[in-house]
C-alpha positions, 0 to 999 in steps of 0.5 A: 276408787271413786265414790260410785265404784265404792257404792257398787262394790259395797252393794254387791258385797252386802248381797254376797254376805246374804246369798249363802250358800252360794247357789241361793236365788236371791232377790231385792224388792222396793217400791215407788209411790207410797207417798203421792196424793195420786196414782198407784204404788208400784213394787219391783222385785230383781234376782241376778247372779253374783256375775251381774255387775251394773255400774251406776246402780244405787238408790234411785232417789239419788239419781238423775232422770237420765241416769235412772232411765239408762240404768232402767234399760241396762237392769231390764236386759240383765236381770231377772224382775217382776213388778206389782202395781196397786192402784189408788182405789185399793189403796184407799180400800186397804191403806197405803202400807197394805197396798205396798205390801201387795204390790211387793207380793205381786212383783216377787211372785213373778221371780219366785226367789227363795229369799227376798231382801225387802226395803223397809218392811218384811212379809210373812208370806215369803221368806224374806228380810226387812233392810232399812235404806236397803236401796243404799245397801243392797245391789238387788234392791237398788236395781228394784228401786230404779225399775219401780221408780221408772215404771211409776214415772212413765205411768204418771207422765204417759198415762195419767197426764194426758187424761188430767193435764191440769194436774201437772202430773208430768212435773211432780208425779202425783206427789204433794208439791205446791203446784200439785195442791194448787190444782187440787185448791182449783179443781178439786180431786181427779179420778186417781187421787187417793181420797183416804189421804188426809188432804182429800177427806171426801164422803163416801158418796163423793169417793164412790162417784170418783171412781 
């Protein structure tokens, strides 16, 4: 059995342990975009029965773009899922952690599971369990991580890069790379930059004028 097969077996076994009784409507949730300097945070929630097996599913950060895109198509065809998106202006108002929780609640509400495994944090509003590094432990969380990453990347590349090509969002998706920071130094922030992040401390007047 190869590494990928071992990973998949372990992911499915983890979810099986939490799907007790076996009829429990279990889901997994994860997010993409907590760290970038620009753009939204996106969360996804996935639910599927124990008979759904998709080879190759694992932590989205450890997959290539080609692998993620192929798996995205398979996952969205075979599982029930929801997607939550919270944009930069709300992130600035309520902070990134609260914005991530809000996006996750949006995604979970579209699936309405009985119990949700959430990567990295828990929510007081729904029955759930925090799972540290859940995208490497749970099949359903890993599926959610792939959907969230693909949806967010598509937004940054197809929607925001054409609007603000000088920042290179198609290359770094809004993360604080050297290229991105150089573009910020040259052009200043654009309307989708997160002004509440440390790099972008602005006056209230400037912040409001960019929204």
